[in-house]
Residue frames relative to the residue before (quaternion, step in Angstrom):
aa qw qx qy qz dx dy dz
M 1.0000 0.0000 0.0000 0.0000 0.00 0.00 0.00
P 0.4539 -0.6933 0.4741 0.2975 3.56 -0.87 0.80
S 0.4907 -0.6175 0.5063 0.3488 3.53 -1.18 0.46
T 0.0437 -0.8008 0.5973 -0.0106 3.55 -0.88 0.96
D 0.5637 -0.5726 0.4561 0.3825 3.51 -1.23 0.36
P 0.6765 -0.5295 0.3208 0.3989 3.64 -1.15 0.49
Q 0.6419 0.5222 -0.3426 0.4447 3.62 0.98 -0.71
T 0.6585 0.4917 -0.3128 0.4762 3.59 0.92 -0.85
S 0.6420 0.5299 -0.3201 0.4523 3.56 0.93 -0.86
A 0.6622 0.4947 -0.3020 0.4750 3.59 0.94 -0.87
R 0.6530 0.5141 -0.3158 0.4578 3.59 0.95 -0.85
M 0.6787 0.4913 -0.2945 0.4597 3.58 0.89 -0.90
S 0.6463 0.5285 -0.3315 0.4395 3.60 1.02 -0.69
R 0.6601 0.5049 -0.3046 0.4654 3.59 1.23 -0.38
Q 0.4514 0.6830 -0.4617 0.3414 3.61 1.24 -0.04
R 0.3452 -0.7530 0.5291 0.1840 3.56 -0.78 1.06
R 0.3634 -0.7062 0.5660 0.2213 3.51 -1.18 0.68
R 0.7886 0.0757 -0.0335 0.6094 3.58 1.14 -0.62
D 0.7842 0.3218 -0.2552 0.4651 3.54 -1.34 0.28
T 0.2378 0.7615 -0.5595 0.2248 3.58 0.97 0.82
V 0.6789 -0.4932 0.3462 0.4196 3.58 -1.21 0.40
P 0.6910 0.4549 -0.3181 0.4630 3.69 0.76 -0.83
E 0.6352 0.5317 -0.3310 0.4519 3.59 1.02 -0.77
V 0.6726 0.4855 -0.2971 0.4729 3.59 0.89 -0.91
A 0.6222 0.5330 -0.3439 0.4588 3.61 1.02 -0.73
L 0.6520 0.4938 -0.3139 0.4822 3.60 0.96 -0.80
R 0.6489 0.5155 -0.3224 0.4574 3.58 0.90 -0.87
R 0.6467 0.5203 -0.3229 0.4547 3.60 0.94 -0.85
E 0.6650 0.5035 -0.3040 0.4603 3.57 0.92 -0.90
L 0.6654 0.4848 -0.3106 0.4752 3.60 0.90 -0.85
H 0.6491 0.5146 -0.3191 0.4605 3.59 0.95 -0.87
R 0.6206 0.5462 -0.3314 0.4547 3.59 1.02 -0.82
R 0.6968 0.4566 -0.2555 0.4907 3.57 1.12 -0.72
G 0.5718 -0.6193 0.3702 0.3905 3.58 1.27 0.00
V 0.4947 0.6460 -0.4334 0.3874 3.58 1.25 0.21
R 0.1415 -0.7920 0.5913 0.0556 3.58 -0.84 1.01
Y 0.0539 -0.8054 0.5853 -0.0768 3.53 -1.09 0.82
F 0.4065 -0.6298 0.5842 0.3112 3.52 -1.39 0.05
V 0.2995 -0.7690 0.5473 0.1394 3.58 -1.08 0.78
D 0.8665 0.0456 -0.0378 0.4957 3.56 -1.14 0.79
R 0.4206 0.6974 -0.4479 0.3690 3.53 0.69 1.16
A 0.4470 -0.6573 0.5321 0.2915 3.55 -1.13 0.67
P 0.3671 -0.7629 0.4809 0.2280 3.61 -0.56 1.04
L 0.7829 0.2422 -0.1304 0.5580 3.59 1.06 -0.70
P 0.4716 -0.6600 0.4911 0.3174 3.60 -0.90 0.81
G 0.7890 0.3201 -0.2442 0.4641 3.53 -1.07 0.76
I 0.6702 0.4143 -0.3038 0.5357 3.59 1.27 -0.06
R 0.3598 -0.7816 0.4764 0.1808 3.57 -0.60 1.14
R 0.5378 0.6240 -0.4104 0.3911 3.60 1.21 -0.07
R 0.2065 -0.8069 0.5490 0.0703 3.53 -0.70 1.14
A 0.3362 -0.7171 0.5752 0.2047 3.54 -1.09 0.78
D 0.5595 -0.6046 0.4458 0.3502 3.57 -1.18 0.52
L 0.7741 0.0412 -0.0101 0.6316 3.57 1.05 -0.81
V 0.0643 -0.8030 0.5924 0.0104 3.56 -0.96 0.87
F 0.1121 -0.7503 0.6507 0.0318 3.51 -1.09 0.94
P 0.1808 -0.8588 0.4636 0.1219 3.61 0.34 1.21
R 0.6537 0.5162 -0.3367 0.4392 3.63 0.94 -0.72
R 0.7196 0.3930 -0.2358 0.5217 3.58 1.10 -0.64
R 0.3249 -0.7678 0.4825 0.2685 3.56 1.32 -0.25
V 0.4461 0.6328 -0.4876 0.4036 3.52 0.81 1.14
A 0.0747 -0.7757 0.6265 0.0144 3.57 -0.92 0.99
V 0.1637 -0.7971 0.5786 0.0559 3.57 -0.85 1.02
Y 0.0991 -0.7773 0.6209 0.0210 3.53 -0.97 0.97
V 0.1748 -0.7474 0.6322 0.1055 3.56 -0.86 0.98
D 0.1322 -0.8476 0.5138 0.0137 3.54 -0.16 1.34
G 0.4161 -0.6918 0.5401 0.2379 3.53 -1.02 0.89
C 0.5671 -0.6365 0.4091 0.3255 3.56 -0.96 0.89
F 0.6766 0.4780 -0.3029 0.4711 3.61 0.93 -0.83
W 0.7450 0.4624 -0.2398 0.4168 3.57 0.64 -1.15
H 0.7889 0.3029 -0.1517 0.5127 3.58 1.06 -0.64
R 0.4944 -0.7270 0.3784 0.2895 3.57 1.32 0.44
C 0.0353 -0.8164 0.5746 -0.0463 3.56 0.67 1.14
P 0.4814 -0.6865 0.4544 0.3010 3.62 -0.82 0.89
Q 0.6861 0.4720 -0.2831 0.4759 3.61 1.16 -0.51
H 0.8502 0.2335 -0.0495 0.4692 3.58 0.84 -0.98
A 0.3887 0.7319 -0.4872 0.2755 3.61 1.19 0.08
T 0.0964 -0.7731 0.6247 0.0534 3.54 -1.08 0.79
D 0.3328 -0.7291 0.5636 0.2002 3.55 -1.20 0.50
P 0.3850 -0.7263 0.5164 0.2399 3.58 -0.57 1.11
K 0.4233 -0.7074 0.5099 0.2459 3.55 -1.08 0.76
N 0.6785 0.4389 -0.2864 0.5148 3.60 1.02 -0.75
N 0.8413 0.0450 -0.0742 0.5336 3.57 -0.95 0.92
A 0.0706 0.8691 -0.4871 0.0485 3.57 1.09 0.78
E 0.6637 0.5094 -0.3187 0.4455 3.59 0.90 -0.85
W 0.6514 0.5070 -0.3119 0.4705 3.59 0.94 -0.89
W 0.6767 0.4951 -0.2947 0.4584 3.60 0.88 -0.94
A 0.6206 0.5393 -0.3523 0.4471 3.61 0.96 -0.76
A 0.6727 0.4811 -0.2899 0.4817 3.58 0.94 -0.88
K 0.6392 0.5341 -0.3196 0.4517 3.59 0.96 -0.87
L 0.7169 0.4467 -0.2611 0.4673 3.59 0.76 -1.01
A 0.6154 0.5213 -0.3437 0.4810 3.61 1.06 -0.69
G 0.6299 0.5313 -0.3227 0.4657 3.58 1.07 -0.73
N 0.6172 0.5380 -0.3405 0.4622 3.59 1.04 -0.75
V 0.6723 0.4919 -0.2932 0.4692 3.57 0.90 -0.96
A 0.6442 0.5138 -0.3219 0.4663 3.60 0.96 -0.83
R 0.6430 0.5120 -0.3155 0.4743 3.59 1.00 -0.80
D 0.6167 0.5366 -0.3410 0.4642 3.60 1.03 -0.76
R 0.6791 0.4772 -0.2972 0.4720 3.60 0.86 -0.94
D 0.6342 0.5246 -0.3246 0.4661 3.60 1.02 -0.77
T 0.6391 0.5162 -0.3161 0.4744 3.58 1.01 -0.83
D 0.6444 0.5197 -0.3173 0.4626 3.59 0.91 -0.91
A 0.6688 0.4995 -0.2953 0.4649 3.59 0.95 -0.90
A 0.6504 0.5123 -0.3158 0.4636 3.61 0.96 -0.84
L 0.6497 0.5026 -0.3156 0.4750 3.57 1.00 -0.81
A 0.6517 0.5134 -0.3169 0.4596 3.60 0.90 -0.90
A 0.6517 0.5198 -0.3143 0.4543 3.59 0.97 -0.84
A 0.7043 0.4292 -0.2484 0.5080 3.59 1.18 -0.60
G 0.5949 -0.6106 0.3475 0.3906 3.58 1.28 0.18
W 0.5160 0.6298 -0.4136 0.4074 3.58 1.23 0.42
T 0.3085 -0.6918 0.6124 0.2262 3.51 -1.38 0.28
A 0.1908 -0.7563 0.6161 0.1099 3.56 -0.90 0.96
V 0.1244 -0.7656 0.6286 0.0574 3.55 -0.90 0.99
R 0.1400 -0.7920 0.5924 0.0467 3.58 -0.70 1.12
I 0.0823 -0.7809 0.6192 -0.0064 3.54 -0.75 1.16
W 0.3271 -0.7242 0.5668 0.2173 3.60 -0.91 0.85
E 0.6105 -0.5971 0.3826 0.3528 3.57 -1.04 0.73
H 0.6893 0.4892 -0.2886 0.4498 3.61 1.09 -0.58
E 0.5016 0.6720 -0.4287 0.3362 3.61 1.23 -0.17
D 0.5574 -0.5881 0.4755 0.3426 3.53 -1.17 0.67
P 0.5145 -0.6781 0.4217 0.3125 3.64 -0.76 0.99
A 0.6452 0.5174 -0.3339 0.4522 3.62 0.98 -0.75
E 0.6666 0.4806 -0.3026 0.4828 3.59 0.97 -0.83
A 0.6258 0.5232 -0.3304 0.4749 3.59 1.04 -0.75
A 0.6463 0.5115 -0.3147 0.4708 3.60 0.97 -0.85
D 0.6032 0.5461 -0.3519 0.4628 3.59 1.07 -0.70
R 0.6624 0.5051 -0.3020 0.4636 3.60 0.95 -0.87
V 0.6382 0.5123 -0.3233 0.4750 3.57 1.01 -0.83
Q 0.6776 0.4879 -0.2997 0.4615 3.58 0.86 -0.92
A 0.6105 0.5367 -0.3533 0.4631 3.61 1.04 -0.66
A 0.6514 0.4967 -0.3124 0.4809 3.61 0.99 -0.81
L 0.6464 0.5094 -0.3193 0.4699 3.59 0.99 -0.79
F 0.6417 0.5222 -0.3190 0.4624 3.57 0.98 -0.84
A 0.6665 0.4999 -0.2948 0.4679 3.57 0.95 -0.90
A 0.6758 0.5137 -0.2875 0.4435 3.58 1.11 -0.67
G 0.7736 -0.2855 0.1918 0.5322 3.60 1.12 -0.42
P 0.7003 -0.4838 0.3161 0.4191 3.59 -1.28 0.12
G 0.7723 0.3523 -0.2627 0.4588 3.57 -1.22 0.58
T 0.3122 -0.7534 0.5448 0.1953 3.54 -1.31 0.12
A 0.6371 0.5169 -0.3461 0.4552 3.62 1.16 -0.29
D 0.1698 -0.8219 0.5389 0.0730 3.59 -1.06 0.64
S 0.7092 0.4504 -0.2935 0.4562 3.60 1.02 -0.42
């Protein structure tokens, strides 16, 4: 782990892994539409990577990705402190995302990637389109 100043360390320790503002906004929109889901669940047994929303019967996993952590093409920034370490860390996150998507596809799942800056209604439309393509109905729990 790189050495960081106390303020940066405190800020990073407050980063949420689940229940982020964009994730909750998407969940609220889907719930308002009558769509039910599982939260913070591993879609495939034996894989420690958890999806933000999971629809096991439809085999759809939804990830709400942060622009910084997952290198959004529009909003990604490059930290100046410990730049080399951060570049490797963030590239590793993206590689893990692609590996997760490939593992899910190989198991017959659909991965839906939502950026944190996306409008919740438009993101919900994308999720519902994936659910529709996966089979009849929209509820899963």
